[in-house]
N, C-alpha and C positions, 0 to 999 in steps of 0.2 A: 284694323277691324274695330267696329264700333260695338260697345256693349249694349245689350238690350236694356231698355229703361225698366222693364219689369223684373230684372234681376236685382235691382236695388232693394235693400232691406225694407225701406219705407213702403214700397208697393206691395211687398210680400206681407208685411204686417197689416196693411190696409185691406188686402184681399182676404186674409184670415179673419180679420175683424168683421168684414161684411158677411162672410159665410157663417160665422158664429152668430151674428145678429139675426140673419135670416132663419137660422136653425132655432134660435130662441123664440122668434115670432111664430114659427110653425108649431113648436111644441105648445106654446101658450094657446094657440087658436085651434088646433086640431081637436076634434071631439071623438077620438078613437077610444073604445072601451078599455083597452089595456093601458092607455096613458091617463085616462080620467077616472081612475079608481080612487078619487079623492086624495091624490098625493099632496102632501103639504108643500108650502112654499119653501121650507127648509130643504126638502128633497131636490127640488129644482135648483135652488141656489147652490147646494152641495155639488150636484152634477156639473153645473156650469163652472163652479170654482175648480173642480177637478180637471175639466177640459182645459181651462185657462192655465192651470198649473203645468199640465203636460205640454201645452203649446209653448209656455215660457221656458221650460227646461230645454225643449228641442231648439227653440230660437236662440237661446243663450249659447248652446253648444255650436250651432252653425255660425254665429257671429264671432265667436272666439277663435275659430280655427285659423283664419288669416293672421290674427294677432300673434299667434305662436310663431308663424313663419317670419313675420317682420321682426320679432324679438331676436330670433336666431340670426337673421341677417344683420341686425344692428350690433349684435355681439361680434360678428365677423368683421364688421366695419371698424368697430372700436379697437380691434386687435391689429389692424393694419396701420402702421405708422410710416410716414414718408419723410425723408430728410431732404428738404429743398436745397440746402447748401451743396450736397453731393450731386444732386440732380443737375443743378446749374453748372457745376464743375464738369459734368459730362456732356454739356451742351443741350440739355433738354429745356424746352420752354415751359411756362406755367401750364398751358393747356395740355401739352404732352404729358406732363407730370400728373395732371388730374385724370387723364385717360389711363395712364399706367396704374394709378390708384384704383380706378374703377375695375380695371382688368384683375388686379390683385384681390379685389373684393368679390370676384366671380360674376360681375355684371356683364350683360351682353352689350353690343354696340348701341342698340336701341335704348337700353336702360341707362347707359352712360350719357347718351344724347339727351334723354329726358332730364337727368340730374343736372347737366351742364347747360341746358337750353340750347342744344345744338342739333342739327340734322344728323341722321345716321351717316350720310355721305361725308360730312365734315369730321365726324368721329373717326371714320375709316381713313380719312386723309391724315389726321393727327397720328393715328396708329401706324400707318405706313411710314411716316417720317420718324416716328419713335423706333420702329423696327430697324430702319436704316441707321440711325444714330447709335443704337445698341448692337448693331450687326447681328440681328437675329431674324428668323423667318416666321415664328409663331408666337402667339400670346403667352403660352406657357414658358417658352424660352425667354421672352422679354421679362416675365416675372422672376424667373430664376436668375437672369443676368442682373436685374435690379436688386435682388437680394445679395448677389455676389459683390456688387459694387457698393453696397451699403445704402442704396437709395430707399429700399423697402425693408422695413423691420416688422416681423410678426411675433 
């Protein structure tokens, strides 16, 4: 699935800037009696500053949400330690070991493929060979067996 270009923060910021620019031009040029009671430039500046403050707070909260998730994922990755010596003793290849590490980190096949620059089909092939070598049928069993054999340490 392809993400929409307009969901990128740059386009959102540009859109809000255009809306605020148009609103500023309208406020300056409209000659309505309730707006033109000789309000000072400071009043317009203060209202615009308040609007930008609210927009900045909202935008900062929106942009920081994904960062929290990635920090949590990085903490989980840092806790997963793989012992290559024990893996090779059990007949696992380097790629199978990398796939097992991705499984232990909770990544999907697609995410493992992105990280290792492999197609999802190739990741599935490595995973099935890994399952055969560890004599398991599921990802969770492979992780448990890897921990039991000392390949994975958390």
